[in-house]
N, C-alpha and C positions, 0 to 999 in steps of 0.2 A: 518715829519710824512707823510706817503702815504695815499691813498684813501681806503675806504671800498666800495666794489662793491656788487651788488646783481644781480641774473640772474633768470628769469622766462622763462622756455621753455614750450610753450603751444602747441596746436594742429596745429596751422597755423601761429604762430608768436613767435618771441623771443624778450624779453625786458630786457635791462640791465640798471641799475642805478648806479651812483657813487656819493659818498658823503664824506665829511670831517667831522671828529668828534672833536668838540671843547667844553670843559667844560661839557661833557655829552650830548651835543646837536648834532643832525645830520643835517648838512647843505647840501642840494642837490646841487651837482656840475654839474650834467648832467643826461639825460635819453634819451634813443633812442630805437625805435621799428623797427624790420624788418620782412619781410615775411620769412617763415621757410619751409625747406624741410629736409628730412633725419631723421624725428622723427615719430614714430608710437605709438600712445596711451601712450605717455610720455616716451617711451624708445628710445634712440638714436640708429638708425639703420645704418646711414652713418656717421661714426665718422670724416672722412676727410672733408665732407661738413659742418658739425656742427662746427668743429674746425675753418674752414675758416670764418664762421659767427662770432664766438666769437672773433677771432683776429681782425676782422673788427670793431666790437663794441668797443673793448679795444682801438684800434687806434683812433677811433672817439671821445671817451669820456675821456680817460685817457691822451692821447697825450704824453707829456714828463714826466708825473707823474707815480709813481709806485703804483700798487694796492697791499696793504698789506694783505688783506683778502677778500675772495669772499664767499657770502652766496647764496646757490642755492636751489630752490624748486624742490621737486620730486613729481610726480603725476602719475595717470593712472596705467599702469602695472608695473611701476618702484617701486611702493609703495604698501605694504601690511598692512592692518589694522586689528587688532584683539582686542577683549575686554577681560579683566581679572579682577577678584575680589580677593583680598587678605585680610587676617585678621592678625593683630598683637596684642599681649597683651601689654598693656601700662606698662612701667617700673615704672611709678610713678602714682599719683592719677589723673593726667590730661594729655592731649595730648601735647607733646613737638615736636619741630622741628625734633629731632632725631627719634621720632616715625614715622614721615612722611618719613624720609630717609629710615628707615628699611622697611616700606611698599613698597616704590618704588623699592628698591633693591630686595626685595622678588619677586615682579612682574617681574622685568627684568630677574631675574634668571629663572623664569618659562616660560617666553615668548620668549626669544632670544636663538636661536640655534647657532651652530658653523658656519653655512653658512650665518647667518644673521648679519646685522649691525643695531643697534638701531638708528633710525632717530630722534624719539621724543617719549615722554610719557606724557599724559595729564590726570589728575584726572577729573572724571566726577561727582563723588559724594562721600561724607564721611558719615559714619554711626557710631554712638557711641553705644556700648553695644547691637548691633543687633536691635536697636530701633530708636533712635533719629537721623534724618538726619540733618546735619549742613553744612553750606557753608564754614565757617572758623573755623576749628577744634582746632587750637592751643589754649590751655588754658581751653578747655572744659573738665569737670570732667568725668571720666569713667574708665572702666577696660580693654576694648578692642576697637579696631578701625578697621572698614571694609572700604576699599577703592576700588572704581570701576574705572578702568583705561581704556583708549584707547591707544593702543601701535602701533606705526608706524615703520615698518621694511622695509629694502631693502636688496637685495642680495649683500653680502660683495664683491664678485668678480666683480660685475657690477660697484659698487662704486669705486673700485680700478682702473678700466678702465677709469672712468670719471675723477678721480684725475690725472691719467697719461695724459689724453687729456688736462686738464687745465694746467698741469705743462708744457706741450709743448707750451702753450700760455703765459707762464711766471708767472703763479699763483700757488704758492705752498700751501698756507694756504686756505683750502676749508672746509666749513661746509654745511651740508644738513638739510633741514627743510621741513615738509609737508606744503601745502598751508594753512591749518587751523591755524598753528602757525603764519603765516604771517598775516592772517585776524585778529587774536587775538591781535597782537601787533599794527597793523595799526589802529584798532578801539579802542585801549586802553580798552579792555574788562574788565581787572582786576579792573578798577577804578569805575565800575558801577555794582550795583546789579540788575538793572532794566532789565527784560527779553526783548529780541528783536530777530528778525530773520534776516538772511542774505541769499540772493539768488544771486549766481554768474552764469551769463549766458555765458558759453563758446561756442566755435564753435562746439565741439563734445559732451560736457557733460554740465549738469546743476547741480551745487552743491547747496544743501540746508542745512543750519545750524541753530540751535537754541541755543541761549546763555542766561544765567541767573545766578545771584548770582556770577558774575565774572568768570564763568566757561563755557566751552562747555557742552551743555546738550545732543544734538543730532546732527548727521551729516549723510548725505547720498549724493551720487553722482548718478544722474539719467542719463541713457545712451542715451540722445538725446540733441542736442544743436542747435544753430542757423545756422549751416551749412545746416540744413534742409530747412531753409527759402531761402537760396541761390538756392538750388536745385528746390524748388517750383517755384521761379521766372524764372529760366532757362527753366523749362518744361512748365510753364503756358504761357509764351510769346514766346516760341520757339526760345530761345536765344542760340547761340553757344558759349560755354565757361562759366565756373563757375565764372571766374574773372569779366566778364562783368555783370553778375547777381549781384555779390557782390558790384560792383561799383554803380549799380542802387539802391541797398538797402541803401547804405550809402549816396548817393547823393540826392535821391528823396524819400526814404522810410519813411513811417509813420506807426506806429503800431496801429493806431486807425483811421478807415476810416472816422468817423464823423468829424475828425479834418482837413480833406482835402477840398480844394477848387476845383472847376471844372477847370481842367488845363491839357493841353497836354504836355507830356514830350517825349523827343527823346531817343531811345535806342542807347547807344554809339556805334559808328563804323558801324552802319547800317542805311539805310534810312527808318526808321519806327518810328511812334509815337504811344503812348498809353495814355489812361487816367490815370492821377495820382491816381484817386480813385480806379481804377482797381488794380493798383500796391499795394495800401494800403490794399485792400481787401485780396489779396493773402498773404501779410505779416501778417495781423491781424489774419487770420485763423490759421496759424502755430504758431504764438506767443501766442495765446490763449491756444493752446494745451500744449506748453512748460510751461507756467505760471500756468495753471490749475493742471499740474502734480506736480509742486512745492507746490501749495496751498493745494492740497490733502495731501501731506506729512506733512505739518504743522498742518492740521486738525487732522491727526492721532496722532500727538504729543500734541493735545489739546491746540494748539495756536489759541484760538478763540476770545479772548478779542479784540474788535475793537480798543481799545486805545493803544494796543501794536503795536510797529512800525516794519516795514519791510524795511531793507536796500537793495538796489539794486546795483549790480556791474557787472563787466565782459564786454568783448568787444561786446558781443551780445546785451547788454542793451543800446548801443549807438544810436539805432534807435529811432527817435523822437516819444514821446508818450508812450514809454514802461512803464515808471513809472505811467502814468495816467491809462493805461490799467490794470496794476497790482492792483492799488488802486480800480478800478472799479470792478474787479473780486473778490478781497479778502475782501474788506470792511475795510481794515486796512490803517493806515497812511503809506505813502511810500515816501522815499527820497533816493537820490543817496548817497552811502557811500563815506566818505571823510577821508583821512589819517590824524591821529594826531601824533605828536611827530617828524615830519620831517619839517624842515624850508626850504622854497623855495621862491625865488623872484617871481615865477609865481604860484599864489594860485590856478589857474585852474587845474594845473597838479595834485594837491593833491586830486581832486575829479574826475580825468579822469578814467573811468571804467576799461580800460585795464591796469592801472598802480597800482592798489591796492596791488596786491601780491608783485610786485618787490619793492615797497616802504616800505611795511610792513616787508619784509625780511631784510632791512637795520637795523631795530630795534631788530631783533631776536637775542637772546643769549641762549646758552646752560648753564643752571645753575644746578649744582649737589648739592643735599642736602647731608649734612654730618651727619652720625650717631654719637650719643654721645659715647664718650670713656667710657669703663667700668673701674672697679678698686675700691679699698676700699675708695678712696677719694670721688668719685662720689656717692658711696653708702652711705657714712657717711653724706655727705652734703644733700642728699635727705631726710634724717630723719627729718631735720629741715624745710622742705618746706611745 
């Protein structure tokens, strides 16, 4: 049996993970991250360059083993999100799995055009008889069911091109998922009814999500990320080159100036020193802006109870003190997100901010609900239920 692989293509990096599946458990065999070019807002613009990156990662991680299946995330302009509400009449006196399947199929029929390919569909809420909202509808008595869905679509022609690109890399079986599904699986959302928030700090975007009752409740992607921090460092200290600024952020950066000691640090590749506290001040000002935007969104969703937890992830959250700053600004408990359901010899990788999506993708599966078959037998048996 070969390996299962996952691929997360971000704004500035590409991450691939490979795992073996044994007795329903995913055992991480390897993970690797590389800098990325040839992608703009989630859309591959230089297929030759991206294909070379993917081939390199496969060579490094799979070596002489075959990859049976690859799960890839779609984001940015490659993904379109819409919301739909559908109503179905219950065929019996309470909600059955078949009713959920009918509702889902009805939504897909309304939302997906010939030019689209369905990437995923997630229920946001269930309502019985236009009144009672329930988290787990199966078995609940009623006459009708309203379901609110978030539907994730991509251009079918574009996905065909991606499949052709991956086939050239030796991978024939490809599945696509939105990042939110990877978050959901990585954090095992379905196993908890307790509300919590997730903030993913990316290079170009900041994603904010609210979870509760085992489902996604709210989701928004804010158009500003930690690349702005790199730009501020570059301009603030007159540094030539964004990569040098990024190196300073990761090597010396702290998101909270009060955590800094008085210390001189050298700017790489130039004969110049600056105060570490001055660097922290520049970083903190921009990080506060990013985090306050996310906090404002959570407040709009009435996520105000200080006992409710915020999880933090994304490559941008690697700056020391980001979690402390978020806790100070929000008043909530904050901790770094950690992947559940993947077994690794290196526990630290499961909480690495840049790896949450790619590890969550390993756990993703497309599950199709089945409608109940009609016929006199089913009708007759329903009389006695």
